[in-house]
C-alpha positions in Angstrom: -33.4 47.5 11.4 -32.8 45.6 8.1 -31.5 42.1 8.0 -27.8 41.9 7.2 -26.6 39.0 5.0 -23.6 37.1 6.3 -20.4 36.8 4.4 -19.6 33.9 2.1 -16.4 32.7 3.6 -17.9 30.3 6.2 -20.3 29.0 3.6 -17.6 28.4 1.1 -15.6 26.5 3.7 -18.5 24.3 4.6 -19.3 23.5 0.9 -15.7 22.5 0.4 -16.0 20.1 3.3 -19.3 18.8 2.0 -17.8 18.0 -1.4 -15.1 15.9 0.3 -17.8 14.0 2.3 -20.4 13.7 -0.5 -19.9 10.0 -0.9 -20.3 9.2 2.9 -23.5 7.6 4.2 -26.2 9.2 6.3 -25.4 12.1 8.6 -21.7 11.8 7.8 -22.5 13.6 4.5 -25.2 16.0 5.7 -24.4 17.5 9.1 -21.5 19.9 9.2 -20.1 18.8 12.6 -20.1 15.1 11.8 -18.7 15.8 8.3 -15.7 17.5 9.8 -15.2 14.7 12.3 -15.4 12.1 9.5 -13.1 14.0 7.3 -10.4 14.0 10.1 -11.0 10.3 10.7 -10.8 9.5 6.9 -7.5 11.5 6.5 -6.0 9.8 9.6 -6.9 6.4 8.2 -5.5 7.2 4.8 -2.2 8.4 6.3 -1.9 5.3 8.5 -2.9 2.8 5.8 -0.4 4.1 3.3 2.4 2.8 5.5 0.4 -0.4 6.2 -0.1 -1.0 2.5 3.7 -0.9 1.9 4.2 -3.4 4.7 1.5 -5.8 3.4 2.8 -5.8 -0.1 6.4 -6.5 1.1 5.0 -9.5 3.1 3.1 -10.7 0.0 6.2 -10.5 -2.2 8.3 -12.3 0.4 5.7 -15.1 0.7 5.5 -15.6 -3.1 9.3 -15.7 -3.5 9.7 -18.1 -0.6 6.9 -20.4 -1.9 8.5 -20.7 -5.4 12.0 -21.1 -4.0 11.0 -23.9 -1.6 9.3 -25.8 -4.4 12.7 -26.4 -6.0 14.5 -27.7 -3.0 13.9 -28.0 0.8 17.3 -26.9 1.8 17.1 -23.5 -0.1 15.0 -20.7 1.3 14.1 -17.1 0.8 16.6 -15.8 3.3 19.4 -17.7 1.6 18.4 -16.4 -1.8 18.4 -12.7 -0.6 21.7 -13.2 1.2 23.3 -14.7 -2.0 21.8 -11.8 -4.1 23.5 -9.3 -1.8 26.7 -11.2 -1.8 26.8 -11.3 -5.6 25.6 -7.6 -5.7 22.6 -8.4 -7.9 20.2 -5.5 -7.9 16.8 -7.1 -8.0 14.2 -5.9 -5.5 11.5 -8.1 -3.9 8.7 -6.8 -6.1 10.6 -7.8 -9.3 11.6 -11.1 -7.9 7.9 -11.8 -6.9 6.8 -11.0 -10.5 9.5 -13.3 -11.9 8.4 -16.0 -9.5 4.8 -15.8 -10.6 5.2 -15.3 -14.3 8.3 -17.3 -15.0 9.5 -19.8 -12.4 12.2 -21.2 -14.5 13.8 -17.8 -14.8 13.9 -17.5 -11.0 15.4 -21.0 -10.8 18.1 -19.9 -13.3 18.9 -16.8 -11.2 19.1 -18.8 -8.0 21.4 -21.5 -9.7 23.7 -18.8 -11.0 24.0 -17.2 -7.6 24.7 -20.5 -5.9 27.7 -21.3 -8.2 
């Protein structure tokens, strides 16, 4: 009986997985079973850390705004600034406020003074 060559579908699937894991170290890029496990793990981590990254950046922006605002006066704080912004209906998000705080402190002071009045 002659030898029958297998189909190409399984091989194509494995090579696609191997391309995904080509940058992994050791057996994680060589053995098919560990490659599939590491692929699942990598995708789970990526999905989880997308939300975590948003959280971390928001915390960073809040910290930067608060640090600059508190330099000006001890009585004024981040929470008061955000409250006053909402009261005056000024549409500046935390990312933009943090950039203003870093690049141009005087501009942030002018905004806070206008809001207080």
